[in-house]
C-alpha positions as CSV (number, residue, x, y, z in Angstrom):
1,X,-3.7,35.0,-79.2
2,X,-1.3,32.8,-80.2
3,X,2.2,31.2,-78.7
4,X,5.5,32.5,-79.8
5,X,7.7,29.6,-81.3
6,X,9.4,29.6,-77.6
7,X,6.2,29.0,-76.3
8,X,4.9,26.3,-78.2
9,X,8.3,24.4,-77.6
10,X,8.1,25.0,-74.0
11,X,4.4,23.8,-74.0
12,X,5.6,20.4,-76.1
13,X,8.2,19.3,-73.7
14,X,5.9,20.1,-70.7
15,X,3.0,17.6,-72.8
16,X,5.7,14.8,-74.2
17,X,5.3,12.7,-71.1
18,X,1.8,12.4,-71.5
19,X,1.5,12.4,-75.4
20,X,3.7,9.7,-75.6
21,X,1.7,7.3,-73.2
22,X,-0.5,4.6,-74.5
23,X,-3.5,5.6,-72.4
24,X,-3.4,9.4,-73.4
25,X,-3.3,7.8,-77.0
26,X,-6.3,6.1,-76.1
27,X,-8.2,9.3,-75.8
28,X,-8.3,9.6,-79.6
29,X,-10.8,6.9,-80.2
30,X,-13.2,8.6,-77.7
31,X,-15.4,11.5,-79.0
32,X,-15.8,14.7,-76.7
33,X,-18.0,16.9,-78.6
34,X,-19.2,16.1,-82.4
35,X,-16.6,14.9,-84.0
36,X,-13.7,16.4,-81.7
37,X,-12.1,13.5,-79.8
38,X,-10.9,14.0,-75.6
39,X,-7.0,13.8,-76.8
40,X,-7.8,16.9,-79.2
41,X,-10.0,18.5,-76.4
42,X,-7.5,18.2,-73.8
43,X,-4.8,19.7,-76.3
44,X,-7.3,22.7,-76.7
45,X,-7.8,23.3,-72.9
46,X,-4.4,22.7,-72.2
47,X,-3.6,25.0,-74.4
48,X,-5.9,28.2,-73.5
49,X,-4.7,27.5,-70.0
50,X,-1.0,28.1,-70.9
51,X,-1.5,31.0,-72.7
52,X,-4.3,32.7,-70.8
53,X,-1.7,32.2,-67.5
54,X,1.2,33.6,-69.7
55,X,-0.6,36.2,-71.4
56,X,-2.5,37.8,-68.5
57,X,0.2,37.1,-65.8
58,X,-1.7,35.4,-63.8
59,X,1.3,33.6,-62.0
60,X,-0.3,30.3,-61.9
61,X,2.0,27.1,-60.8
62,X,2.5,26.3,-64.8
63,X,3.5,22.8,-64.7
64,X,0.7,22.1,-62.0
65,X,-2.1,24.0,-64.4
66,X,-0.6,22.1,-67.4
67,X,-1.0,18.5,-65.6
68,X,-4.5,19.3,-64.2
69,X,-5.6,20.6,-67.8
70,X,-4.5,17.6,-69.6
71,X,-5.4,14.9,-67.4
72,X,-9.0,17.0,-66.8
73,X,-10.9,14.4,-68.9
74,X,-8.7,11.4,-68.8
75,X,-11.8,9.0,-68.0
76,X,-11.1,7.0,-71.0
77,X,-14.5,5.7,-72.3
78,X,-16.9,6.8,-74.8
79,X,-20.1,8.6,-73.0
80,X,-22.1,8.7,-75.7
81,X,-22.5,4.7,-75.4
82,X,-25.5,3.9,-74.3
83,X,-23.9,2.1,-70.9
84,X,-25.6,2.5,-67.5
85,X,-22.0,3.7,-66.2
86,X,-21.8,6.4,-68.5
87,X,-25.0,7.8,-67.0
88,X,-24.8,11.3,-65.7
89,X,-21.1,11.5,-67.2
90,X,-21.0,15.3,-66.0
91,X,-21.0,14.8,-62.6
92,X,-19.0,11.1,-62.4
93,X,-16.1,11.9,-65.1
94,X,-14.0,13.9,-63.0
95,X,-13.5,11.5,-60.2
96,X,-12.7,8.9,-62.7
97,X,-10.3,11.1,-64.6
98,X,-8.5,11.5,-61.3
99,X,-8.3,8.2,-60.2
100,X,-6.8,7.5,-63.7
101,X,-4.4,10.3,-63.8
102,X,-3.2,8.8,-60.5
103,X,-2.5,5.5,-61.6
104,X,-1.0,6.0,-64.8
105,X,0.8,9.3,-63.6
106,X,2.7,11.0,-60.6
107,X,-0.2,14.0,-59.7
108,X,-0.1,15.9,-56.8
109,X,-3.2,16.9,-54.5
110,X,-3.5,20.2,-56.6
111,X,-3.7,18.8,-59.4
112,X,-6.5,16.1,-58.4
113,X,-8.1,19.0,-56.9
114,X,-8.0,20.8,-60.3
115,X,-9.2,17.8,-61.9
116,X,-12.1,17.0,-59.2
117,X,-13.5,20.3,-59.5
118,X,-13.3,21.6,-63.4
119,X,-17.4,20.4,-63.9
120,X,-18.3,23.6,-61.5
121,X,-20.8,24.7,-61.4
122,X,-22.3,21.5,-62.4
123,X,-20.3,19.8,-59.5
124,X,-22.1,22.6,-57.4
125,X,-19.9,21.2,-54.1
126,X,-16.8,21.1,-55.6
127,X,-15.7,24.4,-56.1
128,X,-12.4,25.5,-57.7
129,X,-10.1,26.2,-54.6
130,X,-6.7,27.6,-56.6
131,X,-5.9,29.9,-59.2
132,X,-4.7,27.0,-61.3
133,X,-8.2,25.3,-60.9
134,X,-10.3,28.5,-61.6
135,X,-8.4,29.0,-64.9
136,X,-9.0,25.1,-65.6
137,X,-12.4,25.5,-65.0
138,X,-13.1,28.7,-67.5
139,X,-10.6,27.6,-69.9
140,X,-12.7,23.8,-70.5
141,X,-15.8,26.1,-70.2
142,X,-14.5,28.2,-73.2
143,X,-12.8,25.1,-75.2
144,X,-16.4,23.3,-75.0
145,X,-18.8,26.1,-76.1
146,X,-16.5,26.8,-79.3
147,X,-16.0,22.7,-79.8
148,X,-19.5,22.5,-79.3
149,X,-20.9,25.3,-81.5
150,X,-18.5,25.8,-84.3
151,X,-16.5,22.3,-84.5
152,X,-19.2,20.2,-84.4
153,X,-18.4,19.0,-87.9
154,X,-15.3,18.3,-90.0
155,X,-14.7,20.6,-93.0
156,X,-13.4,19.0,-96.3
157,X,-11.4,21.2,-98.3
158,X,-10.8,19.7,-102.0
């Protein structure tokens, strides 16, 4: 499934404010899965959320979905570093991402809930409660699995 040219333009317009922000650009220096940066990861998750919502006619709030998807891993550190504050990253990063999203962008409660619940079922007490949160949770699992299994190394073509 691919986005049409018009859909890509719409998504780019929705993401412009985030992509240009200095703190979002900082995500390019943190690795997520293998050689995939956190920035690349949130771009992929956001695209999948947008595409699934459109193609499956789910009727999710597109602005909230895009904002939550883009901010879901906005924790701004390298979780691979040997640092006590990064222990149990999977459990703790949603809260950090939510705090950062609230500091640097205007995010409503529905978006904060999406960010806080995207790691379910690992964070067993934080269950997604909205259509948008479920789309994000499942898209993140799908993209993370693909990145972990199939995109762990950069392939150089020459």
